[in-house]
C-alpha positions as CSV (number, residue, x, y, z in Angstrom):
1,M,28.5,-47.8,-122.8
2,K,26.0,-45.8,-120.9
3,K,25.6,-48.8,-118.6
4,S,29.2,-48.5,-117.6
5,L,29.5,-44.3,-117.4
6,F,26.3,-45.0,-115.1
7,I,27.8,-47.2,-113.0
8,S,30.9,-44.5,-112.3
9,L,28.8,-41.5,-111.9
10,L,26.7,-43.5,-109.5
11,A,30.1,-44.3,-107.3
12,C,31.4,-40.4,-107.4
13,L,28.7,-38.5,-106.2
14,L,31.5,-36.0,-105.6
15,I,30.9,-32.7,-107.7
16,W,32.7,-29.8,-106.4
17,L,34.4,-31.8,-103.5
18,P,38.2,-31.2,-103.1
19,N,40.2,-34.0,-104.4
20,L,42.8,-34.4,-101.4
21,S,44.8,-37.6,-102.6
22,Q,48.0,-38.0,-100.4
23,A,51.2,-37.8,-102.6
24,A,54.7,-38.5,-101.8
25,D,56.4,-35.7,-103.6
26,P,53.8,-33.2,-105.0
27,A,56.2,-30.7,-106.7
28,P,56.6,-32.7,-110.3
29,L,53.1,-32.3,-110.9
30,K,52.7,-28.9,-110.1
31,G,51.3,-26.8,-113.2
32,Q,48.6,-27.1,-116.0
33,W,49.0,-30.1,-118.5
34,K,47.4,-30.1,-122.0
35,G,47.1,-33.2,-124.4
36,M,44.8,-33.8,-127.5
37,L,42.4,-37.0,-127.2
38,K,41.5,-38.7,-130.1
39,V,37.8,-39.5,-130.3
40,P,35.7,-40.8,-133.0
41,G,34.8,-38.0,-135.5
42,G,37.8,-35.6,-134.2
43,S,40.0,-34.8,-131.1
44,L,39.1,-33.2,-127.8
45,E,41.6,-30.8,-126.0
46,L,42.1,-31.9,-122.5
47,I,43.4,-29.4,-119.6
48,I,44.2,-31.0,-116.2
49,T,45.4,-28.5,-113.5
50,I,47.2,-29.9,-110.8
51,M,47.9,-27.8,-107.7
52,P,49.7,-29.5,-104.6
53,L,48.8,-28.1,-101.1
54,T,50.9,-27.5,-98.2
55,N,50.0,-30.7,-96.5
56,G,51.5,-32.9,-99.4
57,S,48.4,-33.8,-101.0
58,Y,46.8,-32.3,-104.2
59,Y,43.7,-30.5,-105.8
60,A,43.2,-31.4,-109.4
61,A,40.6,-30.3,-112.0
62,L,39.7,-31.4,-115.5
63,D,38.5,-28.8,-118.5
64,V,37.5,-29.8,-121.8
65,P,36.8,-26.2,-123.5
66,K,35.3,-27.5,-126.6
67,Q,32.6,-29.3,-124.4
68,R,32.4,-26.4,-121.9
69,V,33.6,-28.6,-119.3
70,N,34.6,-26.8,-116.4
71,R,36.9,-27.7,-113.1
72,M,35.6,-31.3,-113.0
73,P,37.4,-32.9,-110.0
74,V,40.1,-35.1,-110.5
75,E,41.6,-37.7,-108.2
76,V,45.4,-37.8,-108.3
77,E,47.7,-40.8,-107.4
78,L,51.2,-41.0,-107.3
79,K,53.5,-43.6,-106.6
80,G,57.2,-43.0,-107.9
81,N,57.0,-42.1,-111.5
82,D,53.5,-44.3,-111.9
83,L,50.5,-41.9,-112.4
84,T,46.9,-42.4,-111.9
85,L,44.3,-39.8,-112.5
86,R,40.5,-40.6,-112.0
87,M,37.4,-38.5,-113.1
88,E,34.7,-40.6,-111.7
89,Q,32.2,-37.8,-112.6
90,A,32.8,-38.5,-116.4
91,G,33.6,-42.4,-115.8
92,S,37.3,-41.7,-116.9
93,S,40.9,-42.4,-116.0
94,F,44.2,-42.1,-117.0
95,V,46.9,-44.4,-116.2
96,G,50.8,-43.6,-117.1
97,K,54.2,-42.3,-116.4
98,V,55.6,-39.0,-115.2
99,G,58.5,-38.6,-117.9
100,Q,61.3,-36.3,-119.6
101,G,61.9,-34.1,-116.5
102,A,58.5,-33.9,-115.5
103,A,57.7,-32.4,-118.7
104,T,55.0,-35.0,-119.9
105,L,52.4,-37.5,-118.6
106,T,52.3,-40.4,-121.2
107,G,49.7,-43.1,-120.8
108,T,46.5,-44.6,-121.8
109,W,43.0,-42.6,-121.3
110,K,39.9,-45.0,-120.6
111,Q,36.4,-43.9,-120.7
112,P,33.3,-45.9,-121.5
113,G,33.4,-47.2,-125.1
114,L,36.9,-45.4,-125.9
115,T,40.6,-46.7,-124.8
116,A,42.9,-44.4,-126.5
117,P,46.9,-43.4,-125.7
118,L,47.2,-40.0,-124.7
119,V,50.2,-37.5,-123.9
120,L,49.7,-34.7,-121.5
121,K,52.4,-31.9,-121.7
122,R,53.1,-29.0,-119.4
123,L,51.4,-25.9,-120.1
124,V,53.9,-22.9,-120.2
125,V,52.3,-19.8,-120.4
126,S,54.8,-17.5,-121.8
127,T,54.3,-13.6,-121.8
128,P,56.0,-11.6,-124.5
129,P,58.7,-9.2,-123.4
130,V,56.8,-6.1,-123.8
131,A,53.8,-7.3,-122.4
132,K,55.7,-8.5,-119.4
133,K,57.3,-5.3,-119.3
134,A,54.2,-3.5,-119.3
135,R,52.6,-5.8,-116.6
136,L,55.5,-4.8,-114.4
137,T,54.2,-1.1,-114.4
138,P,50.7,-1.1,-114.4
139,P,48.8,2.3,-114.0
140,Y,48.0,1.7,-110.3
141,R,49.5,0.9,-107.4
142,E,50.4,-2.7,-106.5
143,E,51.7,-4.4,-103.4
144,D,52.1,-8.0,-101.9
145,V,50.3,-7.8,-98.5
146,A,49.6,-10.2,-95.4
147,F,46.9,-10.0,-93.2
148,M,45.8,-11.8,-90.1
149,N,42.4,-14.0,-89.3
150,A,42.7,-13.4,-85.8
151,A,40.1,-15.5,-84.6
152,A,41.5,-18.6,-86.6
153,K,45.2,-17.3,-85.6
154,L,45.9,-17.4,-89.4
155,K,47.8,-15.6,-92.0
156,L,46.7,-15.0,-95.1
157,A,48.7,-13.9,-98.1
158,G,47.5,-11.7,-101.2
159,T,47.9,-8.5,-103.4
160,L,46.5,-5.2,-103.0
161,T,45.9,-3.0,-106.0
162,V,45.1,0.8,-105.6
163,P,44.4,3.2,-108.4
164,A,46.4,6.2,-109.1
165,G,45.7,8.8,-107.2
166,P,45.2,10.6,-103.6
167,G,41.7,8.5,-102.9
168,P,40.2,7.5,-100.7
169,F,39.0,4.7,-103.0
170,P,36.2,2.3,-102.7
171,A,37.5,-1.4,-102.5
172,V,36.4,-4.8,-102.9
173,A,38.1,-8.3,-101.4
174,L,37.5,-11.3,-104.1
175,L,36.6,-14.7,-102.8
176,S,37.0,-17.7,-104.7
177,D,35.0,-20.6,-105.7
178,T,34.9,-24.0,-104.3
179,G,38.3,-25.6,-104.0
180,P,41.7,-24.2,-102.7
181,Q,42.6,-21.6,-105.4
182,D,45.5,-19.1,-105.7
183,R,45.1,-15.3,-105.7
184,D,44.3,-15.1,-109.3
185,A,42.0,-18.1,-109.4
186,G,43.9,-19.1,-112.4
187,Q,42.7,-21.8,-114.9
188,Q,45.1,-22.2,-117.8
189,E,45.8,-18.8,-119.6
190,Y,42.6,-17.5,-117.9
191,R,43.0,-15.6,-114.7
192,M,39.9,-14.8,-113.4
193,F,40.2,-12.8,-110.6
194,G,43.6,-11.3,-112.0
195,Q,41.5,-10.1,-114.6
196,L,39.0,-8.8,-112.5
197,A,41.5,-6.7,-110.1
198,D,43.2,-5.0,-113.4
199,Y,40.0,-3.9,-114.7
200,L,38.5,-2.4,-111.6
201,T,41.7,-0.9,-110.1
202,R,42.1,1.3,-113.8
203,R,38.5,2.5,-113.4
204,G,38.8,3.6,-109.4
205,I,38.2,0.5,-107.7
206,A,40.6,-1.0,-105.1
207,V,40.9,-4.8,-105.4
208,L,42.3,-7.5,-102.7
209,R,42.7,-10.5,-103.8
210,F,44.3,-13.4,-101.7
211,D,45.7,-16.9,-101.6
212,D,43.2,-19.4,-99.9
213,R,44.2,-21.4,-96.9
214,G,47.0,-23.6,-97.4
215,V,47.7,-22.3,-101.0
216,G,50.7,-20.1,-102.2
217,K,52.0,-18.0,-99.2
218,S,48.8,-18.4,-97.0
219,G,49.1,-20.3,-94.1
220,G,46.1,-23.0,-92.7
221,D,44.6,-26.3,-94.1
222,Y,42.1,-26.2,-96.6
223,R,40.8,-29.5,-96.2
224,T,39.4,-28.7,-92.6
225,A,37.8,-25.4,-93.5
226,T,33.9,-25.5,-93.6
227,T,31.9,-22.7,-95.9
228,V,31.6,-20.8,-92.5
229,D,35.1,-21.1,-91.7
230,L,35.6,-19.0,-95.0
231,V,33.7,-16.2,-93.7
232,G,36.1,-15.4,-90.9
233,D,38.8,-15.0,-93.5
234,A,36.5,-12.7,-95.6
235,Q,35.8,-10.4,-92.5
236,A,39.7,-10.6,-91.9
237,A,40.0,-9.2,-95.6
238,L,37.4,-6.5,-94.8
239,T,39.0,-5.4,-91.7
240,F,42.3,-5.2,-93.4
241,L,41.3,-2.9,-96.3
242,R,39.5,-0.4,-94.1
243,S,42.8,-0.1,-92.1
244,R,44.6,1.3,-95.3
245,D,45.0,5.0,-95.7
246,L,43.8,5.4,-99.3
247,I,40.5,3.2,-99.0
248,D,37.5,4.7,-98.2
249,P,36.7,2.7,-94.9
250,Q,32.7,3.4,-96.0
251,H,32.7,1.9,-99.1
252,V,34.6,-1.8,-98.7
253,G,32.7,-4.7,-100.0
254,L,32.8,-8.6,-101.0
255,L,32.9,-10.0,-104.4
256,G,32.7,-13.7,-104.5
257,H,32.4,-16.4,-107.1
258,G,30.4,-19.8,-106.8
259,E,30.8,-20.9,-103.1
260,G,32.6,-17.6,-102.4
261,A,29.6,-15.9,-103.3
262,N,27.8,-17.3,-100.4
263,V,30.5,-16.7,-97.8
264,A,30.2,-12.6,-99.2
265,L,26.6,-13.3,-98.0
266,L,27.0,-14.9,-94.9
267,A,29.6,-12.3,-93.9
268,A,26.8,-9.7,-94.7
269,A,24.4,-11.6,-92.6
270,D,26.5,-11.7,-89.4
271,Q,25.4,-9.1,-87.2
272,H,28.1,-9.8,-84.5
273,T,30.5,-8.0,-86.7
274,K,30.9,-5.1,-89.4
275,T,29.5,-6.4,-92.3
276,P,30.4,-5.5,-95.8
277,D,28.9,-1.9,-97.4
278,F,27.9,-4.0,-100.5
279,V,28.2,-7.5,-102.1
280,V,28.8,-8.8,-105.6
281,S,27.6,-12.3,-106.2
282,L,28.7,-14.3,-109.2
283,A,27.3,-17.7,-109.9
284,G,26.2,-17.9,-106.1
285,Y,23.8,-20.5,-105.3
286,G,20.5,-20.4,-103.7
287,L,19.6,-24.0,-103.3
288,T,20.7,-26.2,-100.4
289,G,24.4,-27.9,-100.7
290,R,22.9,-31.4,-101.3
291,D,20.2,-30.0,-104.1
292,V,23.2,-28.2,-105.5
293,L,25.4,-31.7,-106.2
294,L,21.8,-33.4,-107.0
295,R,20.7,-31.1,-109.8
296,Q,24.5,-31.3,-111.2
297,Q,24.6,-34.9,-111.1
298,V,21.3,-35.2,-113.1
299,E,22.5,-32.7,-115.6
300,I,25.5,-34.4,-116.4
301,M,23.7,-37.6,-116.9
302,R,21.4,-36.0,-119.2
303,L,24.4,-34.8,-121.4
304,I,25.7,-38.3,-121.6
305,G,21.9,-39.5,-122.7
306,S,21.1,-41.4,-120.2
307,D,17.3,-42.3,-119.5
308,A,14.9,-41.5,-117.0
309,Q,15.3,-44.7,-115.4
310,Q,18.8,-44.2,-115.0
311,V,18.8,-40.6,-113.8
312,Q,16.1,-41.8,-111.0
313,A,18.4,-44.4,-110.0
314,A,20.9,-41.7,-109.7
315,V,18.8,-40.0,-107.5
316,D,17.6,-42.4,-105.6
317,L,21.3,-43.4,-104.6
318,H,22.3,-39.7,-103.7
319,N,19.8,-39.1,-101.4
320,R,20.2,-42.5,-99.6
321,M,24.2,-41.3,-99.1
322,V,23.0,-38.2,-98.0
323,E,20.7,-39.3,-95.3
324,V,23.7,-41.8,-94.1
325,I,26.1,-39.0,-93.9
326,R,23.5,-36.5,-92.2
327,Q,22.2,-39.2,-89.6
328,T,25.5,-40.9,-88.8
329,P,27.5,-38.1,-86.9
330,D,30.4,-40.5,-86.2
331,D,32.6,-40.3,-89.1
332,T,33.7,-44.1,-88.5
333,Q,30.5,-45.5,-88.7
334,A,29.2,-43.1,-91.9
335,R,32.6,-44.2,-93.9
336,A,31.9,-47.8,-93.3
337,K,28.2,-47.5,-94.2
338,L,29.1,-45.5,-97.3
339,A,31.8,-47.8,-98.6
340,G,29.3,-50.6,-98.4
341,I,27.0,-48.9,-100.4
342,L,29.3,-47.6,-103.1
343,R,30.7,-51.1,-103.6
344,L,27.2,-52.6,-103.7
345,N,26.3,-50.1,-106.4
346,N,29.5,-50.7,-108.3
347,T,31.1,-54.0,-108.0
348,H,34.0,-52.8,-110.0
349,I,35.4,-50.4,-107.5
350,D,38.5,-50.9,-105.8
351,P,37.6,-51.3,-101.4
352,V,40.4,-48.8,-101.3
353,M,39.1,-46.5,-103.5
354,A,35.5,-46.8,-102.2
355,K,36.9,-45.8,-98.6
356,A,38.5,-42.9,-99.8
357,R,35.5,-41.8,-101.7
358,A,33.6,-42.4,-98.0
359,I,36.3,-40.5,-96.4
360,Q,35.8,-37.5,-99.1
361,L,32.1,-37.5,-98.2
362,T,32.6,-37.0,-94.3
363,T,35.0,-34.2,-94.6
364,P,33.9,-31.1,-92.6
365,W,33.5,-29.4,-95.8
366,S,31.3,-31.8,-97.0
367,R,29.3,-32.5,-94.0
368,Y,28.5,-29.1,-93.4
369,F,27.8,-28.1,-97.5
370,M,25.3,-31.2,-97.5
371,D,23.2,-28.9,-95.1
372,F,23.9,-25.6,-96.2
373,D,20.9,-23.4,-97.0
374,P,22.2,-20.5,-98.6
375,T,18.9,-18.5,-98.0
376,H,18.6,-19.3,-94.3
377,K,20.1,-16.1,-93.2
378,L,19.3,-13.9,-96.3
379,S,16.7,-12.0,-94.3
380,D,19.8,-10.4,-92.6
381,V,21.6,-9.0,-95.2
382,R,21.1,-5.2,-95.0
383,C,23.8,-4.0,-97.6
384,P,23.3,-3.2,-101.2
385,V,23.6,-6.9,-103.4
386,L,24.6,-7.3,-106.8
387,A,23.7,-11.1,-108.2
388,L,24.9,-12.0,-111.4
389,N,24.5,-15.5,-113.0
390,G,25.3,-16.7,-116.5
391,V,22.5,-18.3,-118.4
392,D,25.2,-20.9,-120.1
393,D,26.5,-21.8,-116.2
394,L,26.3,-25.8,-116.4
395,Q,27.2,-25.9,-112.9
396,V,24.9,-23.3,-111.2
397,A,21.6,-22.9,-113.1
398,A,20.7,-19.3,-113.3
399,R,17.3,-19.2,-113.2
400,T,16.6,-21.7,-110.2
401,N,19.5,-20.1,-108.1
402,L,18.8,-16.5,-108.7
403,S,15.3,-17.1,-108.0
404,M,16.0,-18.3,-104.6
405,L,18.5,-15.3,-103.8
406,S,15.9,-12.9,-104.7
407,K,13.2,-14.5,-102.7
408,G,15.5,-14.6,-99.5
409,L,16.7,-10.9,-100.4
410,N,13.1,-10.0,-100.7
411,A,13.4,-7.6,-97.7
412,N,16.4,-5.6,-98.8
413,R,15.7,-2.4,-100.5
414,D,18.7,-2.4,-102.7
415,V,19.2,-5.9,-104.7
416,T,20.2,-6.3,-108.4
417,V,19.7,-9.2,-110.1
418,H,20.9,-10.0,-113.6
419,K,20.9,-13.1,-115.9
420,L,24.0,-12.7,-118.7
421,A,23.2,-14.1,-121.7
422,G,26.4,-16.0,-123.1
423,V,28.4,-16.2,-120.2
424,N,29.5,-19.7,-118.3
425,H,30.4,-20.4,-114.7
426,S,33.6,-18.8,-115.0
427,F,31.9,-15.7,-116.6
428,Q,33.8,-16.1,-119.7
429,P,31.7,-15.2,-122.8
430,D,31.3,-17.6,-125.9
431,M,34.6,-18.7,-127.2
432,K,34.0,-16.7,-130.6
433,D,34.0,-13.6,-128.3
434,W,37.4,-14.0,-126.9
435,P,40.0,-11.4,-127.7
436,I,42.6,-12.3,-130.0
437,V,46.1,-12.2,-128.3
438,N,49.3,-12.9,-130.8
439,G,47.2,-14.6,-133.3
440,Q,45.7,-16.7,-130.8
441,Q,42.2,-16.6,-129.0
442,Q,42.9,-15.9,-125.4
443,P,39.8,-16.6,-122.6
444,A,38.9,-13.6,-120.9
445,F,36.0,-12.0,-118.3
446,S,32.7,-11.2,-119.9
447,P,33.0,-7.4,-120.7
448,K,29.3,-6.9,-120.0
449,A,29.8,-8.4,-116.5
450,L,32.9,-6.0,-116.0
451,D,30.9,-3.0,-116.9
452,T,28.1,-4.2,-114.7
453,I,30.1,-4.7,-111.5
454,R,32.1,-1.4,-112.2
455,E,28.7,0.9,-112.6
456,W,27.0,-0.9,-110.1
457,V,29.7,-0.3,-107.4
458,M,30.6,3.4,-108.5
459,D,26.9,4.1,-108.0
460,R,27.0,2.7,-104.5
461,S,30.6,4.6,-103.6
462,G,29.4,8.0,-103.8
463,Q,32.3,8.5,-106.3
464,P,31.7,9.4,-110.1
465,D,32.7,6.5,-112.4
466,A,35.6,7.5,-114.5
467,K,33.9,6.2,-117.7
468,K,31.0,8.2,-117.5
469,L,32.8,11.1,-116.1
470,A,34.9,10.9,-119.4
471,A,32.1,10.5,-121.8
472,H,30.2,13.8,-120.1
473,T,33.7,15.7,-120.3
474,T,33.8,14.8,-124.2
475,F,30.3,15.7,-124.8
476,F,30.7,19.5,-123.3
477,K,33.9,19.5,-125.1
478,R,31.9,19.0,-128.4
479,L,29.4,21.5,-127.3
480,K,31.7,24.6,-126.5
481,P,32.2,25.2,-130.1
482,N,28.5,25.4,-130.9
483,F,27.9,27.8,-128.2
484,A,30.4,30.2,-128.8
485,K,29.4,30.7,-132.5
486,Q,25.7,31.6,-131.2
487,P,24.6,35.0,-130.7
488,K,24.2,35.6,-126.8
489,S,20.8,36.1,-126.7
490,Q,20.2,32.5,-128.3
491,A,22.9,30.7,-126.2
492,S,21.4,32.2,-123.1
493,R,17.8,30.6,-123.7
């Protein structure tokens, strides 16, 4: 069992790489699909998110909440009604059919040591009428907006939320993690950026969140964008916010999650344009791209019980493939070499699949990421930085990555670093701490993280924190009757 899964893990090396398989008609699969997989001793809830891109391809990811698996890459292949989903990172696959008016995916799930029937049903997120009505009239201004990345000749679309009142307000633009995501950074019922924007805007901070390239109403092609290309999108967001009447142009920052955090820091280090006034880094990484991929690969193998010899073999293969990519600039030659290595180490892999893997490993994003060193330009970051990482994050280890970021930002006089206990990569607290809505627990952004972000931004905006101001007002109201009862001589002392 371990050997079979080990072979599959060796073949993939695609952690966090966008899965962009071609599809003839992407529309029927759009959405989130949930099913219960029977395993020895119980069952596991599987949730697969499938997002069609503007070029007719897919981005897909697997979540297994019980095992705290988050955004595991999924490759999608659709031929007519025949569907194949491959999760090479877990050595798993699903082969079945799209049925019942594209409402179900029925087939067989296979993983080492287990073959079982599985039905995935389209997840419909229903909102009670009362909640929907309240959502349509939030206590702040909300507007669909569009802005240009002039250098890339690209239009981006998003949502701007501005607090009630005359302003001007501090503002922040949100930058998403790896993979094409919509403006809410949605994962099942969890709308990470939607929740974050609502919380901050209610408390005096304007928020811009926007669809990634090629997603929703934004133009462009996510497949051809590298991390540094996304910096241009972040800079365009800053320029747009500073042009708005109700925004304080001296207090406009970037808040990034995962890769978005490193995009924000790169924008802050760019001395050729106006930089953000502050940066909030959520789950940003301090290791090089190739080390991030390797450490995640090793962590997964340890979780499935691989021995030291198997782990070392995976490390050796990873390093070998990285060197091929780095030393072979010609894509055709690199892909031929990589496909050969993949087939040599996994005799069961289909030649077409090996070629597809090789293509993914040599995309512009992959080539850039393999050599990307997030600490390289950190010494040029002069604006205040808040770096938060979750201790329970299995994708970006808090201790190692925060240590590297802190070292790189050593010359910066205003850097705040926190490790948050009980917080995962999506900045959710432990499931037992999720709020209960309509009798069911709902995923939520960590309250501690929210408070930390709000207080830190407000402290650097020069404006009073609404929550603190309310607390002080209440305190003095309670004191007033006591002063009134005291003799004048005593009250004046």
